[in-house]
mmCIF file of the N, C-alpha and C atoms, coordinates in Angstrom:
data_MODEL
# 
_entry.id   MODEL 
# 
loop_
_atom_site.group_PDB 
_atom_site.id 
_atom_site.type_symbol 
_atom_site.label_atom_id 
_atom_site.label_alt_id 
_atom_site.label_comp_id 
_atom_site.label_asym_id 
_atom_site.label_entity_id 
_atom_site.label_seq_id 
_atom_site.pdbx_PDB_ins_code 
_atom_site.Cartn_x 
_atom_site.Cartn_y 
_atom_site.Cartn_z 
_atom_site.occupancy 
_atom_site.B_iso_or_equiv 
_atom_site.pdbx_formal_charge 
_atom_site.auth_seq_id 
_atom_site.auth_comp_id 
_atom_site.auth_asym_id 
_atom_site.auth_atom_id 
_atom_site.pdbx_PDB_model_num 
ATOM 1   N N  . MET A 1 1  ? 5.772   55.811 107.461 1.00 0.00 ? 1  MET A N  1 
ATOM 2   C CA . MET A 1 1  ? 5.204   55.980 106.405 1.00 0.00 ? 1  MET A CA 1 
ATOM 3   C C  . MET A 1 1  ? 6.561   56.922 105.458 1.00 0.00 ? 1  MET A C  1 
ATOM 4   N N  . THR A 1 2  ? 6.776   56.686 104.577 1.00 0.00 ? 2  THR A N  1 
ATOM 5   C CA . THR A 1 2  ? 7.486   57.547 103.372 1.00 0.00 ? 2  THR A CA 1 
ATOM 6   C C  . THR A 1 2  ? 6.946   58.068 102.400 1.00 0.00 ? 2  THR A C  1 
ATOM 7   N N  . ASP A 1 3  ? 6.811   59.274 102.211 1.00 0.00 ? 3  ASP A N  1 
ATOM 8   C CA . ASP A 1 3  ? 6.307   59.935 100.661 1.00 0.00 ? 3  ASP A CA 1 
ATOM 9   C C  . ASP A 1 3  ? 7.514   59.505 99.406  1.00 0.00 ? 3  ASP A C  1 
ATOM 10  N N  . ARG A 1 4  ? 6.842   58.825 98.425  1.00 0.00 ? 4  ARG A N  1 
ATOM 11  C CA . ARG A 1 4  ? 7.881   58.486 97.569  1.00 0.00 ? 4  ARG A CA 1 
ATOM 12  C C  . ARG A 1 4  ? 7.256   59.171 96.103  1.00 0.00 ? 4  ARG A C  1 
ATOM 13  N N  . PRO A 1 5  ? 8.280   59.810 95.177  1.00 0.00 ? 5  PRO A N  1 
ATOM 14  C CA . PRO A 1 5  ? 6.957   60.541 93.875  1.00 0.00 ? 5  PRO A CA 1 
ATOM 15  C C  . PRO A 1 5  ? 7.373   59.108 92.945  1.00 0.00 ? 5  PRO A C  1 
ATOM 16  N N  . ILE A 1 6  ? 6.332   59.111 91.816  1.00 0.00 ? 6  ILE A N  1 
ATOM 17  C CA . ILE A 1 6  ? 6.862   58.015 90.767  1.00 0.00 ? 6  ILE A CA 1 
ATOM 18  C C  . ILE A 1 6  ? 6.175   58.997 89.551  1.00 0.00 ? 6  ILE A C  1 
ATOM 19  N N  . LEU A 1 7  ? 7.075   58.570 88.521  1.00 0.00 ? 7  LEU A N  1 
ATOM 20  C CA . LEU A 1 7  ? 6.551   59.270 87.320  1.00 0.00 ? 7  LEU A CA 1 
ATOM 21  C C  . LEU A 1 7  ? 5.748   58.745 86.510  1.00 0.00 ? 7  LEU A C  1 
ATOM 22  N N  . PHE A 1 8  ? 4.730   59.185 86.057  1.00 0.00 ? 8  PHE A N  1 
ATOM 23  C CA . PHE A 1 8  ? 4.091   58.539 84.972  1.00 0.00 ? 8  PHE A CA 1 
ATOM 24  C C  . PHE A 1 8  ? 4.326   59.737 83.542  1.00 0.00 ? 8  PHE A C  1 
ATOM 25  N N  . SER A 1 9  ? 4.038   58.638 82.487  1.00 0.00 ? 9  SER A N  1 
ATOM 26  C CA . SER A 1 9  ? 3.868   59.355 81.091  1.00 0.00 ? 9  SER A CA 1 
ATOM 27  C C  . SER A 1 9  ? 2.199   60.048 81.356  1.00 0.00 ? 9  SER A C  1 
ATOM 28  N N  . SER A 1 10 ? 1.982   61.047 80.057  1.00 0.00 ? 10 SER A N  1 
ATOM 29  C CA . SER A 1 10 ? 0.743   61.762 80.165  1.00 0.00 ? 10 SER A CA 1 
ATOM 30  C C  . SER A 1 10 ? -0.511  60.866 79.675  1.00 0.00 ? 10 SER A C  1 
ATOM 31  N N  . PRO A 1 11 ? -0.450  59.813 79.270  1.00 0.00 ? 11 PRO A N  1 
ATOM 32  C CA . PRO A 1 11 ? -1.125  59.022 78.921  1.00 0.00 ? 11 PRO A CA 1 
ATOM 33  C C  . PRO A 1 11 ? -1.517  58.165 80.211  1.00 0.00 ? 11 PRO A C  1 
ATOM 34  N N  . MET A 1 12 ? -0.646  57.955 81.245  1.00 0.00 ? 12 MET A N  1 
ATOM 35  C CA . MET A 1 12 ? -1.100  56.931 82.375  1.00 0.00 ? 12 MET A CA 1 
ATOM 36  C C  . MET A 1 12 ? -1.667  57.892 83.615  1.00 0.00 ? 12 MET A C  1 
ATOM 37  N N  . ILE A 1 13 ? -1.231  59.373 83.103  1.00 0.00 ? 13 ILE A N  1 
ATOM 38  C CA . ILE A 1 13 ? -1.712  60.491 84.351  1.00 0.00 ? 13 ILE A CA 1 
ATOM 39  C C  . ILE A 1 13 ? -3.480  60.750 83.786  1.00 0.00 ? 13 ILE A C  1 
ATOM 40  N N  . HIS A 1 14 ? -3.570  60.680 82.463  1.00 0.00 ? 14 HIS A N  1 
ATOM 41  C CA . HIS A 1 14 ? -5.019  60.819 81.726  1.00 0.00 ? 14 HIS A CA 1 
ATOM 42  C C  . HIS A 1 14 ? -5.674  60.107 82.593  1.00 0.00 ? 14 HIS A C  1 
ATOM 43  N N  . ALA A 1 15 ? -5.343  58.090 82.641  1.00 0.00 ? 15 ALA A N  1 
ATOM 44  C CA . ALA A 1 15 ? -5.951  57.302 83.229  1.00 0.00 ? 15 ALA A CA 1 
ATOM 45  C C  . ALA A 1 15 ? -6.005  57.687 84.264  1.00 0.00 ? 15 ALA A C  1 
ATOM 46  N N  . LEU A 1 16 ? -5.064  57.860 85.177  1.00 0.00 ? 16 LEU A N  1 
ATOM 47  C CA . LEU A 1 16 ? -5.103  57.967 86.653  1.00 0.00 ? 16 LEU A CA 1 
ATOM 48  C C  . LEU A 1 16 ? -6.278  59.203 87.060  1.00 0.00 ? 16 LEU A C  1 
ATOM 49  N N  . LEU A 1 17 ? -6.692  60.235 86.228  1.00 0.00 ? 17 LEU A N  1 
ATOM 50  C CA . LEU A 1 17 ? -7.464  61.356 86.744  1.00 0.00 ? 17 LEU A CA 1 
ATOM 51  C C  . LEU A 1 17 ? -8.987  60.528 86.091  1.00 0.00 ? 17 LEU A C  1 
ATOM 52  N N  . ALA A 1 18 ? -8.811  60.118 85.249  1.00 0.00 ? 18 ALA A N  1 
ATOM 53  C CA . ALA A 1 18 ? -10.109 59.546 84.532  1.00 0.00 ? 18 ALA A CA 1 
ATOM 54  C C  . ALA A 1 18 ? -10.479 58.501 85.729  1.00 0.00 ? 18 ALA A C  1 
ATOM 55  N N  . GLY A 1 19 ? -9.638  57.837 86.347  1.00 0.00 ? 19 GLY A N  1 
ATOM 56  C CA . GLY A 1 19 ? -10.272 56.785 87.331  1.00 0.00 ? 19 GLY A CA 1 
ATOM 57  C C  . GLY A 1 19 ? -10.004 55.474 86.627  1.00 0.00 ? 19 GLY A C  1 
ATOM 58  N N  . THR A 1 20 ? -9.425  55.305 85.819  1.00 0.00 ? 20 THR A N  1 
ATOM 59  C CA . THR A 1 20 ? -9.283  53.859 84.863  1.00 0.00 ? 20 THR A CA 1 
ATOM 60  C C  . THR A 1 20 ? -7.871  53.056 84.836  1.00 0.00 ? 20 THR A C  1 
ATOM 61  N N  . LYS A 1 21 ? -6.958  54.069 85.591  1.00 0.00 ? 21 LYS A N  1 
ATOM 62  C CA . LYS A 1 21 ? -5.642  53.356 86.364  1.00 0.00 ? 21 LYS A CA 1 
ATOM 63  C C  . LYS A 1 21 ? -5.713  53.064 87.657  1.00 0.00 ? 21 LYS A C  1 
ATOM 64  N N  . THR A 1 22 ? -5.786  51.900 88.400  1.00 0.00 ? 22 THR A N  1 
ATOM 65  C CA . THR A 1 22 ? -6.145  51.967 89.496  1.00 0.00 ? 22 THR A CA 1 
ATOM 66  C C  . THR A 1 22 ? -4.527  50.865 90.411  1.00 0.00 ? 22 THR A C  1 
ATOM 67  N N  . VAL A 1 23 ? -3.814  50.298 89.486  1.00 0.00 ? 23 VAL A N  1 
ATOM 68  C CA . VAL A 1 23 ? -2.670  49.548 89.897  1.00 0.00 ? 23 VAL A CA 1 
ATOM 69  C C  . VAL A 1 23 ? -1.261  50.081 89.153  1.00 0.00 ? 23 VAL A C  1 
ATOM 70  N N  . THR A 1 24 ? -0.336  49.984 89.474  1.00 0.00 ? 24 THR A N  1 
ATOM 71  C CA . THR A 1 24 ? 0.832   50.459 89.164  1.00 0.00 ? 24 THR A CA 1 
ATOM 72  C C  . THR A 1 24 ? 2.176   49.250 89.519  1.00 0.00 ? 24 THR A C  1 
ATOM 73  N N  . ARG A 1 25 ? 2.531   48.590 88.909  1.00 0.00 ? 25 ARG A N  1 
ATOM 74  C CA . ARG A 1 25 ? 3.374   47.699 89.302  1.00 0.00 ? 25 ARG A CA 1 
ATOM 75  C C  . ARG A 1 25 ? 4.998   48.031 88.963  1.00 0.00 ? 25 ARG A C  1 
ATOM 76  N N  . ARG A 1 26 ? 6.059   48.188 89.557  1.00 0.00 ? 26 ARG A N  1 
ATOM 77  C CA . ARG A 1 26 ? 7.630   48.986 89.125  1.00 0.00 ? 26 ARG A CA 1 
ATOM 78  C C  . ARG A 1 26 ? 8.534   47.914 89.746  1.00 0.00 ? 26 ARG A C  1 
ATOM 79  N N  . GLY A 1 27 ? 9.309   48.150 89.300  1.00 0.00 ? 27 GLY A N  1 
ATOM 80  C CA . GLY A 1 27 ? 10.512  47.246 89.606  1.00 0.00 ? 27 GLY A CA 1 
ATOM 81  C C  . GLY A 1 27 ? 11.212  48.098 90.556  1.00 0.00 ? 27 GLY A C  1 
ATOM 82  N N  . ALA A 1 28 ? 11.804  47.645 91.739  1.00 0.00 ? 28 ALA A N  1 
ATOM 83  C CA . ALA A 1 28 ? 12.604  48.163 92.631  1.00 0.00 ? 28 ALA A CA 1 
ATOM 84  C C  . ALA A 1 28 ? 13.960  47.858 93.211  1.00 0.00 ? 28 ALA A C  1 
ATOM 85  N N  . ASP A 1 29 ? 14.594  48.466 93.560  1.00 0.00 ? 29 ASP A N  1 
ATOM 86  C CA . ASP A 1 29 ? 15.972  47.744 94.098  1.00 0.00 ? 29 ASP A CA 1 
ATOM 87  C C  . ASP A 1 29 ? 15.886  47.238 95.260  1.00 0.00 ? 29 ASP A C  1 
ATOM 88  N N  . SER A 1 30 ? 15.158  47.852 96.032  1.00 0.00 ? 30 SER A N  1 
ATOM 89  C CA . SER A 1 30 ? 14.745  47.381 97.526  1.00 0.00 ? 30 SER A CA 1 
ATOM 90  C C  . SER A 1 30 ? 12.981  47.766 97.531  1.00 0.00 ? 30 SER A C  1 
ATOM 91  N N  . PRO A 1 31 ? 12.590  46.605 98.385  1.00 0.00 ? 31 PRO A N  1 
ATOM 92  C CA . PRO A 1 31 ? 11.129  46.831 98.457  1.00 0.00 ? 31 PRO A CA 1 
ATOM 93  C C  . PRO A 1 31 ? 10.714  48.193 99.346  1.00 0.00 ? 31 PRO A C  1 
ATOM 94  N N  . ASP A 1 32 ? 9.605   48.508 98.759  1.00 0.00 ? 32 ASP A N  1 
ATOM 95  C CA . ASP A 1 32 ? 9.265   49.580 99.576  1.00 0.00 ? 32 ASP A CA 1 
ATOM 96  C C  . ASP A 1 32 ? 8.182   48.963 101.095 1.00 0.00 ? 32 ASP A C  1 
ATOM 97  N N  . GLU A 1 33 ? 8.538   49.340 101.886 1.00 0.00 ? 33 GLU A N  1 
ATOM 98  C CA . GLU A 1 33 ? 7.759   49.247 103.408 1.00 0.00 ? 33 GLU A CA 1 
ATOM 99  C C  . GLU A 1 33 ? 5.967   49.767 102.763 1.00 0.00 ? 33 GLU A C  1 
ATOM 100 N N  . ALA A 1 34 ? 5.359   48.606 103.225 1.00 0.00 ? 34 ALA A N  1 
ATOM 101 C CA . ALA A 1 34 ? 3.720   48.666 103.338 1.00 0.00 ? 34 ALA A CA 1 
ATOM 102 C C  . ALA A 1 34 ? 3.327   49.931 103.930 1.00 0.00 ? 34 ALA A C  1 
ATOM 103 N N  . GLY A 1 35 ? 2.385   50.238 103.345 1.00 0.00 ? 35 GLY A N  1 
ATOM 104 C CA . GLY A 1 35 ? 2.236   51.815 103.905 1.00 0.00 ? 35 GLY A CA 1 
ATOM 105 C C  . GLY A 1 35 ? 2.608   53.112 103.264 1.00 0.00 ? 35 GLY A C  1 
ATOM 106 N N  . ASP A 1 36 ? 3.915   52.865 102.492 1.00 0.00 ? 36 ASP A N  1 
ATOM 107 C CA . ASP A 1 36 ? 4.002   53.867 101.985 1.00 0.00 ? 36 ASP A CA 1 
ATOM 108 C C  . ASP A 1 36 ? 3.371   54.788 101.207 1.00 0.00 ? 36 ASP A C  1 
ATOM 109 N N  . ARG A 1 37 ? 3.496   56.181 100.775 1.00 0.00 ? 37 ARG A N  1 
ATOM 110 C CA . ARG A 1 37 ? 2.600   56.725 100.155 1.00 0.00 ? 37 ARG A CA 1 
ATOM 111 C C  . ARG A 1 37 ? 3.202   57.044 98.902  1.00 0.00 ? 37 ARG A C  1 
ATOM 112 N N  . LEU A 1 38 ? 2.455   56.810 97.475  1.00 0.00 ? 38 LEU A N  1 
ATOM 113 C CA . LEU A 1 38 ? 2.972   57.335 96.074  1.00 0.00 ? 38 LEU A CA 1 
ATOM 114 C C  . LEU A 1 38 ? 2.411   58.701 95.846  1.00 0.00 ? 38 LEU A C  1 
ATOM 115 N N  . TRP A 1 39 ? 3.412   59.582 95.274  1.00 0.00 ? 39 TRP A N  1 
ATOM 116 C CA . TRP A 1 39 ? 2.800   60.840 94.288  1.00 0.00 ? 39 TRP A CA 1 
ATOM 117 C C  . TRP A 1 39 ? 3.042   61.182 93.408  1.00 0.00 ? 39 TRP A C  1 
ATOM 118 N N  . VAL A 1 40 ? 2.327   61.480 92.506  1.00 0.00 ? 40 VAL A N  1 
ATOM 119 C CA . VAL A 1 40 ? 2.813   61.271 90.871  1.00 0.00 ? 40 VAL A CA 1 
ATOM 120 C C  . VAL A 1 40 ? 3.883   63.042 90.954  1.00 0.00 ? 40 VAL A C  1 
ATOM 121 N N  . ARG A 1 41 ? 4.450   62.939 90.368  1.00 0.00 ? 41 ARG A N  1 
ATOM 122 C CA . ARG A 1 41 ? 5.473   64.136 89.869  1.00 0.00 ? 41 ARG A CA 1 
ATOM 123 C C  . ARG A 1 41 ? 4.941   64.293 88.691  1.00 0.00 ? 41 ARG A C  1 
ATOM 124 N N  . GLU A 1 42 ? 4.241   65.718 88.387  1.00 0.00 ? 42 GLU A N  1 
ATOM 125 C CA . GLU A 1 42 ? 3.651   66.199 87.273  1.00 0.00 ? 42 GLU A CA 1 
ATOM 126 C C  . GLU A 1 42 ? 5.034   67.209 86.338  1.00 0.00 ? 42 GLU A C  1 
ATOM 127 N N  . ALA A 1 43 ? 4.720   66.892 84.966  1.00 0.00 ? 43 ALA A N  1 
ATOM 128 C CA . ALA A 1 43 ? 5.720   67.873 83.865  1.00 0.00 ? 43 ALA A CA 1 
ATOM 129 C C  . ALA A 1 43 ? 4.995   69.376 83.859  1.00 0.00 ? 43 ALA A C  1 
ATOM 130 N N  . PHE A 1 44 ? 5.147   70.261 84.193  1.00 0.00 ? 44 PHE A N  1 
ATOM 131 C CA . PHE A 1 44 ? 4.367   71.623 83.846  1.00 0.00 ? 44 PHE A CA 1 
ATOM 132 C C  . PHE A 1 44 ? 5.633   72.555 83.291  1.00 0.00 ? 44 PHE A C  1 
ATOM 133 N N  . ARG A 1 45 ? 4.787   73.427 82.911  1.00 0.00 ? 45 ARG A N  1 
ATOM 134 C CA . ARG A 1 45 ? 6.116   74.550 82.373  1.00 0.00 ? 45 ARG A CA 1 
ATOM 135 C C  . ARG A 1 45 ? 5.483   75.912 82.583  1.00 0.00 ? 45 ARG A C  1 
ATOM 136 N N  . LEU A 1 46 ? 5.845   77.444 82.671  1.00 0.00 ? 46 LEU A N  1 
ATOM 137 C CA . LEU A 1 46 ? 5.350   78.323 82.923  1.00 0.00 ? 46 LEU A CA 1 
ATOM 138 C C  . LEU A 1 46 ? 5.210   79.254 81.662  1.00 0.00 ? 46 LEU A C  1 
ATOM 139 N N  . PRO A 1 47 ? 4.290   80.045 81.526  1.00 0.00 ? 47 PRO A N  1 
ATOM 140 C CA . PRO A 1 47 ? 4.096   80.784 80.285  1.00 0.00 ? 47 PRO A CA 1 
ATOM 141 C C  . PRO A 1 47 ? 4.959   80.836 79.578  1.00 0.00 ? 47 PRO A C  1 
ATOM 142 N N  . GLU A 1 48 ? 4.925   80.842 78.351  1.00 0.00 ? 48 GLU A N  1 
ATOM 143 C CA . GLU A 1 48 ? 6.198   81.092 77.278  1.00 0.00 ? 48 GLU A CA 1 
ATOM 144 C C  . GLU A 1 48 ? 6.716   82.410 77.332  1.00 0.00 ? 48 GLU A C  1 
ATOM 145 N N  . THR A 1 49 ? 5.979   83.273 78.013  1.00 0.00 ? 49 THR A N  1 
ATOM 146 C CA . THR A 1 49 ? 6.571   84.821 78.191  1.00 0.00 ? 49 THR A CA 1 
ATOM 147 C C  . THR A 1 49 ? 7.379   84.709 79.177  1.00 0.00 ? 49 THR A C  1 
ATOM 148 N N  . TRP A 1 50 ? 7.434   83.620 79.910  1.00 0.00 ? 50 TRP A N  1 
ATOM 149 C CA . TRP A 1 50 ? 8.581   83.554 80.717  1.00 0.00 ? 50 TRP A CA 1 
ATOM 150 C C  . TRP A 1 50 ? 9.826   82.943 80.451  1.00 0.00 ? 50 TRP A C  1 
ATOM 151 N N  . ASP A 1 51 ? 9.874   82.598 79.505  1.00 0.00 ? 51 ASP A N  1 
ATOM 152 C CA . ASP A 1 51 ? 10.751  81.565 78.633  1.00 0.00 ? 51 ASP A CA 1 
ATOM 153 C C  . ASP A 1 51 ? 12.050  82.415 78.952  1.00 0.00 ? 51 ASP A C  1 
ATOM 154 N N  . GLY A 1 52 ? 13.410  81.755 79.238  1.00 0.00 ? 52 GLY A N  1 
ATOM 155 C CA . GLY A 1 52 ? 14.722  82.334 78.918  1.00 0.00 ? 52 GLY A CA 1 
ATOM 156 C C  . GLY A 1 52 ? 14.950  83.311 80.194  1.00 0.00 ? 52 GLY A C  1 
ATOM 157 N N  . ARG A 1 53 ? 14.245  83.251 81.045  1.00 0.00 ? 53 ARG A N  1 
ATOM 158 C CA . ARG A 1 53 ? 14.479  83.857 82.585  1.00 0.00 ? 53 ARG A CA 1 
ATOM 159 C C  . ARG A 1 53 ? 14.693  82.640 83.472  1.00 0.00 ? 53 ARG A C  1 
ATOM 160 N N  . SER A 1 54 ? 15.755  83.258 84.349  1.00 0.00 ? 54 SER A N  1 
ATOM 161 C CA . SER A 1 54 ? 16.514  82.108 85.258  1.00 0.00 ? 54 SER A CA 1 
ATOM 162 C C  . SER A 1 54 ? 15.117  82.016 86.353  1.00 0.00 ? 54 SER A C  1 
ATOM 163 N N  . PRO A 1 55 ? 15.508  80.919 87.434  1.00 0.00 ? 55 PRO A N  1 
ATOM 164 C CA . PRO A 1 55 ? 14.586  80.669 88.603  1.00 0.00 ? 55 PRO A CA 1 
ATOM 165 C C  . PRO A 1 55 ? 14.785  82.425 89.609  1.00 0.00 ? 55 PRO A C  1 
ATOM 166 N N  . GLY A 1 56 ? 16.098  82.431 89.428  1.00 0.00 ? 56 GLY A N  1 
ATOM 167 C CA . GLY A 1 56 ? 16.209  83.421 90.716  1.00 0.00 ? 56 GLY A CA 1 
ATOM 168 C C  . GLY A 1 56 ? 15.252  85.189 89.509  1.00 0.00 ? 56 GLY A C  1 
ATOM 169 N N  . GLN A 1 57 ? 15.365  85.163 88.485  1.00 0.00 ? 57 GLN A N  1 
ATOM 170 C CA . GLN A 1 57 ? 14.549  86.449 87.779  1.00 0.00 ? 57 GLN A CA 1 
ATOM 171 C C  . GLN A 1 57 ? 13.270  86.366 87.801  1.00 0.00 ? 57 GLN A C  1 
ATOM 172 N N  . ILE A 1 58 ? 12.877  85.138 87.922  1.00 0.00 ? 58 ILE A N  1 
ATOM 173 C CA . ILE A 1 58 ? 11.397  84.932 88.240  1.00 0.00 ? 58 ILE A CA 1 
ATOM 174 C C  . ILE A 1 58 ? 10.980  85.285 89.518  1.00 0.00 ? 58 ILE A C  1 
ATOM 175 N N  . VAL A 1 59 ? 11.659  84.839 90.838  1.00 0.00 ? 59 VAL A N  1 
ATOM 176 C CA . VAL A 1 59 ? 11.475  85.290 92.263  1.00 0.00 ? 59 VAL A CA 1 
ATOM 177 C C  . VAL A 1 59 ? 11.620  86.883 92.280  1.00 0.00 ? 59 VAL A C  1 
ATOM 178 N N  . LYS A 1 60 ? 12.706  87.330 91.499  1.00 0.00 ? 60 LYS A N  1 
ATOM 179 C CA . LYS A 1 60 ? 12.623  88.923 91.909  1.00 0.00 ? 60 LYS A CA 1 
ATOM 180 C C  . LYS A 1 60 ? 11.855  89.624 91.290  1.00 0.00 ? 60 LYS A C  1 
ATOM 181 N N  . SER A 1 61 ? 11.349  89.184 90.154  1.00 0.00 ? 61 SER A N  1 
ATOM 182 C CA . SER A 1 61 ? 9.993   89.431 89.544  1.00 0.00 ? 61 SER A CA 1 
ATOM 183 C C  . SER A 1 61 ? 8.728   89.978 90.443  1.00 0.00 ? 61 SER A C  1 
ATOM 184 N N  . CYS A 1 62 ? 8.483   88.420 90.858  1.00 0.00 ? 62 CYS A N  1 
ATOM 185 C CA . CYS A 1 62 ? 7.446   88.345 91.642  1.00 0.00 ? 62 CYS A CA 1 
ATOM 186 C C  . CYS A 1 62 ? 7.201   89.326 93.076  1.00 0.00 ? 62 CYS A C  1 
ATOM 187 N N  . LEU A 1 63 ? 8.671   89.342 93.819  1.00 0.00 ? 63 LEU A N  1 
ATOM 188 C CA . LEU A 1 63 ? 8.967   90.297 94.795  1.00 0.00 ? 63 LEU A CA 1 
ATOM 189 C C  . LEU A 1 63 ? 8.536   91.811 94.391  1.00 0.00 ? 63 LEU A C  1 
ATOM 190 N N  . GLU A 1 64 ? 9.263   92.105 93.452  1.00 0.00 ? 64 GLU A N  1 
ATOM 191 C CA . GLU A 1 64 ? 9.176   93.280 93.026  1.00 0.00 ? 64 GLU A CA 1 
ATOM 192 C C  . GLU A 1 64 ? 8.032   93.821 92.908  1.00 0.00 ? 64 GLU A C  1 
ATOM 193 N N  . ALA A 1 65 ? 6.758   92.984 92.339  1.00 0.00 ? 65 ALA A N  1 
ATOM 194 C CA . ALA A 1 65 ? 5.734   93.117 92.047  1.00 0.00 ? 65 ALA A CA 1 
ATOM 195 C C  . ALA A 1 65 ? 4.887   93.145 93.247  1.00 0.00 ? 65 ALA A C  1 
ATOM 196 N N  . GLY A 1 66 ? 5.020   92.643 94.589  1.00 0.00 ? 66 GLY A N  1 
ATOM 197 C CA . GLY A 1 66 ? 4.570   92.944 95.227  1.00 0.00 ? 66 GLY A CA 1 
ATOM 198 C C  . GLY A 1 66 ? 4.082   91.419 96.246  1.00 0.00 ? 66 GLY A C  1 
ATOM 199 N N  . TYR A 1 67 ? 4.381   90.421 95.398  1.00 0.00 ? 67 TYR A N  1 
ATOM 200 C CA . TYR A 1 67 ? 3.962   89.246 95.727  1.00 0.00 ? 67 TYR A CA 1 
ATOM 201 C C  . TYR A 1 67 ? 4.825   88.861 97.248  1.00 0.00 ? 67 TYR A C  1 
ATOM 202 N N  . ARG A 1 68 ? 3.968   87.921 98.244  1.00 0.00 ? 68 ARG A N  1 
ATOM 203 C CA . ARG A 1 68 ? 4.829   87.606 99.449  1.00 0.00 ? 68 ARG A CA 1 
ATOM 204 C C  . ARG A 1 68 ? 5.781   86.461 99.087  1.00 0.00 ? 68 ARG A C  1 
ATOM 205 N N  . LYS A 1 69 ? 5.346   85.494 98.352  1.00 0.00 ? 69 LYS A N  1 
ATOM 206 C CA . LYS A 1 69 ? 6.303   84.560 97.493  1.00 0.00 ? 69 LYS A CA 1 
ATOM 207 C C  . LYS A 1 69 ? 6.219   84.575 96.179  1.00 0.00 ? 69 LYS A C  1 
ATOM 208 N N  . PRO A 1 70 ? 7.119   83.571 95.659  1.00 0.00 ? 70 PRO A N  1 
ATOM 209 C CA . PRO A 1 70 ? 7.283   83.662 94.225  1.00 0.00 ? 70 PRO A CA 1 
ATOM 210 C C  . PRO A 1 70 ? 5.968   83.158 93.513  1.00 0.00 ? 70 PRO A C  1 
ATOM 211 N N  . TRP A 1 71 ? 5.384   83.643 92.522  1.00 0.00 ? 71 TRP A N  1 
ATOM 212 C CA . TRP A 1 71 ? 3.876   82.864 91.987  1.00 0.00 ? 71 TRP A CA 1 
ATOM 213 C C  . TRP A 1 71 ? 4.129   82.644 90.533  1.00 0.00 ? 71 TRP A C  1 
ATOM 214 N N  . GLY A 1 72 ? 3.583   81.800 89.814  1.00 0.00 ? 72 GLY A N  1 
ATOM 215 C CA . GLY A 1 72 ? 3.371   81.825 88.089  1.00 0.00 ? 72 GLY A CA 1 
ATOM 216 C C  . GLY A 1 72 ? 2.646   81.219 88.093  1.00 0.00 ? 72 GLY A C  1 
ATOM 217 N N  . PRO A 1 73 ? 1.490   81.362 86.498  1.00 0.00 ? 73 PRO A N  1 
ATOM 218 C CA . PRO A 1 73 ? 0.725   80.503 86.505  1.00 0.00 ? 73 PRO A CA 1 
ATOM 219 C C  . PRO A 1 73 ? 1.161   79.267 85.881  1.00 0.00 ? 73 PRO A C  1 
ATOM 220 N N  . LEU A 1 74 ? 0.772   78.074 85.815  1.00 0.00 ? 74 LEU A N  1 
ATOM 221 C CA . LEU A 1 74 ? 1.224   76.679 85.937  1.00 0.00 ? 74 LEU A CA 1 
ATOM 222 C C  . LEU A 1 74 ? 0.474   75.931 84.602  1.00 0.00 ? 74 LEU A C  1 
ATOM 223 N N  . GLN A 1 75 ? 1.366   75.799 83.704  1.00 0.00 ? 75 GLN A N  1 
ATOM 224 C CA . GLN A 1 75 ? 0.505   74.601 82.864  1.00 0.00 ? 75 GLN A CA 1 
ATOM 225 C C  . GLN A 1 75 ? 1.220   72.842 82.963  1.00 0.00 ? 75 GLN A C  1 
ATOM 226 N N  . TYR A 1 76 ? 0.308   72.174 83.260  1.00 0.00 ? 76 TYR A N  1 
ATOM 227 C CA . TYR A 1 76 ? 0.429   71.024 83.299  1.00 0.00 ? 76 TYR A CA 1 
ATOM 228 C C  . TYR A 1 76 ? 0.602   70.348 81.799  1.00 0.00 ? 76 TYR A C  1 
ATOM 229 N N  . GLU A 1 77 ? 1.527   69.737 81.595  1.00 0.00 ? 77 GLU A N  1 
ATOM 230 C CA . GLU A 1 77 ? 1.970   68.913 80.591  1.00 0.00 ? 77 GLU A CA 1 
ATOM 231 C C  . GLU A 1 77 ? 0.978   67.947 80.278  1.00 0.00 ? 77 GLU A C  1 
ATOM 232 N N  . ALA A 1 78 ? 0.160   67.363 81.045  1.00 0.00 ? 78 ALA A N  1 
ATOM 233 C CA . ALA A 1 78 ? -0.048  65.855 81.134  1.00 0.00 ? 78 ALA A CA 1 
ATOM 234 C C  . ALA A 1 78 ? -1.787  66.409 79.919  1.00 0.00 ? 78 ALA A C  1 
ATOM 235 N N  . ASP A 1 79 ? -2.275  67.218 80.468  1.00 0.00 ? 79 ASP A N  1 
ATOM 236 C CA . ASP A 1 79 ? -3.568  67.511 80.402  1.00 0.00 ? 79 ASP A CA 1 
ATOM 237 C C  . ASP A 1 79 ? -3.901  68.951 79.613  1.00 0.00 ? 79 ASP A C  1 
ATOM 238 N N  . LYS A 1 80 ? -2.812  69.995 79.692  1.00 0.00 ? 80 LYS A N  1 
ATOM 239 C CA . LYS A 1 80 ? -2.476  71.224 79.402  1.00 0.00 ? 80 LYS A CA 1 
ATOM 240 C C  . LYS A 1 80 ? -3.561  72.037 80.009  1.00 0.00 ? 80 LYS A C  1 
ATOM 241 N N  . ALA A 1 81 ? -3.798  71.612 81.371  1.00 0.00 ? 81 ALA A N  1 
ATOM 242 C CA . ALA A 1 81 ? -4.651  72.479 82.677  1.00 0.00 ? 81 ALA A CA 1 
ATOM 243 C C  . ALA A 1 81 ? -4.012  73.524 83.117  1.00 0.00 ? 81 ALA A C  1 
ATOM 244 N N  . ARG A 1 82 ? -4.458  74.757 83.316  1.00 0.00 ? 82 ARG A N  1 
ATOM 245 C CA . ARG A 1 82 ? -3.665  75.743 83.656  1.00 0.00 ? 82 ARG A CA 1 
ATOM 246 C C  . ARG A 1 82 ? -4.166  75.986 84.832  1.00 0.00 ? 82 ARG A C  1 
ATOM 247 N N  . ARG A 1 83 ? -3.372  76.341 85.930  1.00 0.00 ? 83 ARG A N  1 
ATOM 248 C CA . ARG A 1 83 ? -3.719  76.282 87.740  1.00 0.00 ? 83 ARG A CA 1 
ATOM 249 C C  . ARG A 1 83 ? -2.853  77.635 87.307  1.00 0.00 ? 83 ARG A C  1 
ATOM 250 N N  . ASP A 1 84 ? -3.262  78.497 88.464  1.00 0.00 ? 84 ASP A N  1 
ATOM 251 C CA . ASP A 1 84 ? -2.583  79.945 89.231  1.00 0.00 ? 84 ASP A CA 1 
ATOM 252 C C  . ASP A 1 84 ? -1.656  79.626 90.618  1.00 0.00 ? 84 ASP A C  1 
# 
């Protein structure tokens, strides 16, 4: 079994989360093997206050603040939900 990312638009993500979208058909160069697991890659952003910082600067700021790993609150674009 292989994990494969699949992109959806915001309205399609809303339908997935609501349970009203259960089937997706996509053309492919080669057929996926039965049993492959698809996962949805969601667009997200960090808070606007972090705009203009490079990923390296964000990592450095997190580590300097005492976090063991880089951390930041995320906002998912599809439903505007915030997650820590």
